[in-house]
VEXKOL-857430 format. One line per 4 residues: number of its first residue (from 1); their letters; for each residue z, x, y of N, C-alpha, C. Coordinates in nm, 2 decimals. Layout:
N
NUM> A> Z:X:Y:Z:X:Y:Z:X:Y  ...
This chain:
56
1> XXXX> 16.34:14.58:1.03:16.25:14.64:1.11:16.15:14.54:1.17  16.12:14.56:1.29:16.02:14.46:1.36:15.90:14.54:1.40  15.78:14.48:1.38:15.66:14.54:1.43:15.63:14.49:1.57  15.52:14.54:1.63:15.49:14.51:1.76:15.46:14.36:1.79
5> XXXX> 15.43:14.28:1.68:15.41:14.14:1.69:15.54:14.06:1.68  15.65:14.13:1.65:15.78:14.06:1.64:15.80:14.01:1.50  15.72:14.04:1.40:15.74:14.00:1.26:15.84:14.09:1.20  15.92:14.04:1.11:16.02:14.11:1.04:15.97:14.17:0.91
9> XXXX> 16.00:14.29:0.88:15.96:14.36:0.76:16.09:14.41:0.69  16.12:14.37:0.57:16.24:14.42:0.51:16.24:14.57:0.48  16.35:14.64:0.50:16.37:14.78:0.47:16.33:14.80:0.32  16.24:14.90:0.29:16.20:14.92:0.15:16.32:14.96:0.06
13> XXXX> 16.42:15.01:0.12:16.54:15.06:0.04:16.61:14.94:-0.02  16.59:14.82:0.03:16.66:14.70:-0.03:16.57:14.62:-0.12  16.44:14.65:-0.13:16.35:14.57:-0.21:16.40:14.56:-0.36  16.45:14.67:-0.42:16.49:14.66:-0.56:16.61:14.56:-0.57
17> XXXX> 16.71:14.57:-0.49:16.82:14.48:-0.49:16.78:14.34:-0.47  16.69:14.32:-0.37:16.65:14.19:-0.33:16.57:14.12:-0.45  16.48:14.20:-0.51:16.41:14.15:-0.62:16.50:14.11:-0.74  16.60:14.19:-0.76:16.70:14.16:-0.87:16.77:14.03:-0.84
21> XXXX> 16.82:14.01:-0.71:16.89:13.89:-0.67:16.80:13.77:-0.69  16.67:13.78:-0.66:16.58:13.67:-0.66:16.52:13.65:-0.80  16.55:13.75:-0.89:16.49:13.75:-1.03:16.34:13.75:-1.03  16.28:13.84:-0.95:16.14:13.86:-0.94:16.12:14.01:-0.94
25> XXXX> 16.00:14.05:-0.97:15.97:14.20:-0.97:15.94:14.24:-0.82  15.94:14.37:-0.80:15.91:14.42:-0.67:15.77:14.38:-0.62  15.68:14.38:-0.72:15.54:14.34:-0.69:15.53:14.20:-0.65  15.60:14.11:-0.73:15.60:13.97:-0.70:15.66:13.94:-0.56
29> XXXX> 15.77:14.01:-0.53:15.84:14.00:-0.40:15.74:14.04:-0.29  15.67:14.15:-0.30:15.58:14.19:-0.20:15.46:14.10:-0.18  15.41:14.05:-0.30:15.29:13.97:-0.30:15.32:13.82:-0.26  15.44:13.78:-0.29:15.48:13.65:-0.26:15.44:13.55:-0.36
33> XXXX> 15.41:13.59:-0.48:15.36:13.50:-0.59:15.39:13.57:-0.73  15.41:13.48:-0.83:15.43:13.53:-0.96:15.30:13.59:-1.02  15.32:13.69:-1.11:15.21:13.76:-1.17:15.23:13.76:-1.32  15.12:13.75:-1.40:15.14:13.75:-1.54:15.19:13.89:-1.59
37> XXXX> 15.25:13.90:-1.70:15.32:14.02:-1.75:15.24:14.14:-1.75  15.12:14.13:-1.81:15.03:14.25:-1.82:14.99:14.31:-1.69  14.95:14.23:-1.59:14.92:14.28:-1.46:15.05:14.33:-1.39  15.16:14.26:-1.41:15.28:14.29:-1.35:15.33:14.43:-1.38
41> XXXX> 15.33:14.47:-1.51:15.37:14.60:-1.55:15.29:14.71:-1.49  15.16:14.69:-1.49:15.07:14.79:-1.43:15.09:14.80:-1.28  15.10:14.69:-1.21:15.12:14.69:-1.06:15.26:14.75:-1.03  15.36:14.72:-1.10:15.50:14.77:-1.08:15.50:14.92:-1.10
45> XXXX> 15.42:14.97:-1.20:15.42:15.12:-1.22:15.35:15.19:-1.10  15.25:15.13:-1.04:15.18:15.19:-0.93:15.28:15.19:-0.81  15.35:15.09:-0.79:15.44:15.08:-0.67:15.55:15.19:-0.69  15.61:15.19:-0.81:15.72:15.28:-0.84:15.67:15.43:-0.82
49> XXXX> 15.56:15.46:-0.88:15.50:15.59:-0.87:15.48:15.63:-0.72  15.43:15.54:-0.64:15.41:15.57:-0.50:15.54:15.58:-0.42  15.64:15.50:-0.45:15.77:15.52:-0.39:15.83:15.65:-0.42  15.82:15.69:-0.55:15.87:15.82:-0.59:15.80:15.94:-0.52
53> XXXX> 15.67:15.93:-0.50:15.60:16.03:-0.43:15.65:16.04:-0.28  15.68:15.93:-0.22:15.72:15.93:-0.09:15.86:15.99:-0.07  15.94:15.99:-0.17:16.08:16.05:-0.17:16.08:16.20:-0.18  15.97:16.26:-0.23:15.96:16.40:-0.24:15.94:16.48:-0.12
């Protein structure tokens, strides 16, 4: 997907597969940096919960 500025944004449906391939969490993939485990678990839960709400 491209926005009005011509920047590419990956389709959210591929984020899980992409994060698995790159061996990073979805949160780390989105943020572009490694996160310590305690913060990562909390952040991933928030993302997963919000994605699940969007599917309903």
